[in-house]
C-alpha positions in Angstrom: 5.1 -16.4 4.3 4.3 -13.3 6.4 5.3 -9.8 5.3 8.5 -8.7 6.9 8.7 -5.0 7.7 12.4 -4.9 7.4 12.4 -6.3 3.9 9.5 -3.9 2.9 11.4 -0.9 4.2 14.6 -2.0 2.4 12.6 -2.3 -0.8 11.1 1.2 -0.4 14.5 2.6 0.5 16.1 1.1 -2.6 13.9 3.4 -4.8 13.1 7.1 -4.9 9.4 6.3 -4.5 7.1 3.4 -4.9 3.4 2.8 -5.5 1.1 0.2 -3.9 1.1 -1.9 -7.1 4.9 -2.0 -7.0 4.8 -3.1 -3.4 2.3 -5.9 -4.4 4.8 -7.1 -7.1 7.5 -7.1 -4.4 5.2 -9.1 -2.1 4.6 -11.6 -4.9 8.3 -12.0 -5.7 9.0 -12.7 -2.0 5.9 -15.1 -1.9 4.5 -13.2 1.0 0.9 -13.9 2.0 -0.5 -10.4 1.6 -3.9 -10.7 -0.1 -7.1 -10.1 1.9 -9.9 -7.6 2.2 -8.4 -5.0 4.6 -8.2 -1.4 3.6 -5.3 0.9 4.4 -6.9 4.1 5.6 -5.5 7.4 6.8 -7.6 10.4 8.0 -10.7 8.8 6.6 -9.3 8.3 3.1 -8.5 4.9 1.6 -5.0 4.6 0.4 -5.3 1.0 -0.9 -7.1 -2.2 -0.2 -7.0 -5.9 -0.9 -4.3 -6.7 1.6 -4.4 -9.0 4.6 -4.8 -7.4 8.0 -1.2 -8.3 9.0 0.2 -6.9 5.7 -1.7 -3.6 6.3 -0.6 -3.4 9.9 3.1 -3.9 8.8 2.8 -1.1 6.3 1.1 1.3 8.8 3.6 0.5 11.5 6.4 1.7 9.2 4.4 4.9 8.6 3.6 5.5 12.3 7.3 4.9 13.2 8.2 7.7 10.8 10.2 5.4 8.5 8.1 6.1 5.4 6.3 9.2 4.0 3.1 9.2 2.0 3.2 12.0 -0.6 0.0 13.1 -2.3 0.3 12.6 -6.1 -2.6 12.7 -8.6 -0.5 10.5 -10.9 -0.3 7.6 -8.4 -2.6 4.6 -8.9 -6.1 4.7 -7.3 -7.2 1.9 -5.1 -8.8 -0.9 -7.0 -12.6 -1.0 -7.2 -14.3 -3.0 -4.4 -15.9 -5.3 -6.9 -13.6 -6.7 -9.6 -16.2 -6.2 -12.3 -16.8 -2.5 -11.4 -15.5 0.0 -13.9 -14.2 3.5 -13.4 -12.9 5.1 -10.2 -14.1 3.8 -6.8 -17.1 5.4 -5.2 -15.5 5.9 -1.8 -13.0 8.5 -0.5 -9.5 7.7 -1.6 -6.1 9.4 -1.7 -3.5 8.9 -4.4 -0.1 8.6 -2.8 3.5 7.7 -3.5 5.5 6.0 -0.8 9.0 7.3 0.1 11.5 6.3 2.7 12.7 8.8 5.2 
């Protein structure tokens, strides 16, 4: 099943803030088809990757419509390494963010 923006926004609004791994658990619970190799980028920094193009577009459309905010937070999870067997932080520009509803 495809990611529904309205359900994603409702999930984000139901919490003070969420992380990308929490959104992935939400996707899994809804049985959304979200996995892929697309990166979610903003201002040259990678926020997260491993989603399908459609899931990434749904997320970014909520951001561009002003329905969610991305708050820099050094305690937020970093994007997973490009290669599953790689260790340590990724070697590409990333930004750690929390996601909040407006």
